[in-house]
N, C-alpha and C positions, 0 to 999 in steps of 0.2 A: 383119153377115153372118148369114144364116139357118142354122139347124142342118140337117144332112142327116137323112133318114129313119132312118139308122143311129144317129145321136147322139140323136135324139128317142126312138127305141125304147129305147136304154139308159137314158135318164132315166125313161121310163115303167115299165120293168122294176124299177129301183131303188125307185121310189115304190110300186109294187105289192107288192114284197117287204116293204117297211116296213109297209104297211097290213096285210098278211097276218100278219106276225109279231106286230104289236100286237093284231090280232083274236084270234090263237091264245094270247095271253098269254105269248109267248116273249120273255124279256128278251134283248136283243142289244146288242153293243158297236159293231158297225159293219156297213155295207152298202156294197159297191163293185160297180160294173159297169164292168169294164176291158176295153180292147182295145189291140192294138199291143204293142210291147215284145218282149222275148225270152221271157217266161213265157206268152204267149198265142199260140196258132196264128193264122196269117193269116186274115182274114175271119171272126174269131170274137170273141165277147164272153164274158167270164167273170164271172158273178155270184158274188161272194164274200160270205158271211154269217158273222159271227163271233159265236158264242154261248158263254158260259162260257170265254172265252179260246181256243176252238178254232174255227179257220176251216173252212168247208165251201164247196164250190163246184160249180157246174154250168156247162158250156160251151154256148153257144148260137151257132148259125151266123148269119152276116150276114142271111140270108133270114129266119130266125126273129125276129131283133131288129127288122128293118125292118117285118115284119108286125105286131109289137107296137105300133108307132107308131100303127096304125089299129084294131087288133082286140084285144079283151080276152077271148079265149077260144081254145081249141085246145090242141095238144100242148105248146107252149112254156109256157103257164100251168100245165099239169099237171106239167111238169118242175120248175117252181118250187115248186109245192105239195108234190111228193115231197121236195124238198130241205128244205123247212120241216118237214115231218112227221118226217124223219130227225133233225132238230135237237131235237125235243120230248123 
């Protein structure tokens, strides 16, 4: 079964976050891009980065996530960059 643009976007976001954390030299414990469940609003993905035992997150709309499946620029990527900068 092929993945949806939303699922592909979540994978791309997690991979991008890993790459950016490594590039910035920020040691991290985990990266999650979650959706569904009671902790995440409907049609939203939550990128959770854990650094030094402290999780930090940014919520991304389904449209932002689906856009990331094809585009590696724009406001979504700036949101992720700001989150990583806050973790430094």
